Residue, then its C-alpha position, 0 to 999 in steps of 0.5 A: m501484471a502491469g494494469p489496474l493494480n499497478e496503476k492503483s498502487v502508484d496513485f496510492a503512493v502519490r497520496i501517501v507522499k502528500i500525507n507525508r508532507f501533511l504529517k511533517d507540516k504537523k511535526e509528526y515526523e516519526i509517523a510520517g517516516q513510517i507511513i512513507r516507507s510502508g505506503t510507497s513500498i506497496g507499489a514498489n513490490i507490485n512493480e517488482a512482481d512484474y519482473a519476477q523470475s519465478r512463480a515463487d518470486f512473484i508470490s513473494k513480492l505480492s506477499i510483501a506488498l500485502k504486508e506493507t498494505a496491512e502496515t499502512e492501514y495500521w498507520l492510517k488508523v493511528i493518524h485518524r484515531s489520533e485526530i491528525i487527519d479528519n474523517e473525510m481524508y481518512n475515509s478516502i484514503i483508507e478505501d483506496c488502501l482496502e481496495i489494493k488489499r482486496m486486489l492483492v489477496s485476489s492476485l495471490n489466490t490466483a497465483k497460488g492456484n495457477k501453476k506457471 
């Protein structure tokens, strides 16, 4: 699966690391910890899926990545609605998050429909 989804998830993780730094500068330590864990876990699970031992393992790793994407989306909404990040920052990163989510759903649908 190394390809667009993997690259997007790495780029997204880098953005999450930068938001984490921004949140820490704002003394928002609890949310910073939550978003760094969920936001970087997405790509880690996508990368692990590349080395899955079976179709079930592959689907499991991508499913975890999808759950982490949903959690990250939640935290991004929280920091936006709390006015910790502005509309420009939010709109940019949430679009990346939603694109990864769409790609994961598509990959999962394909994997569940195709037998290895």
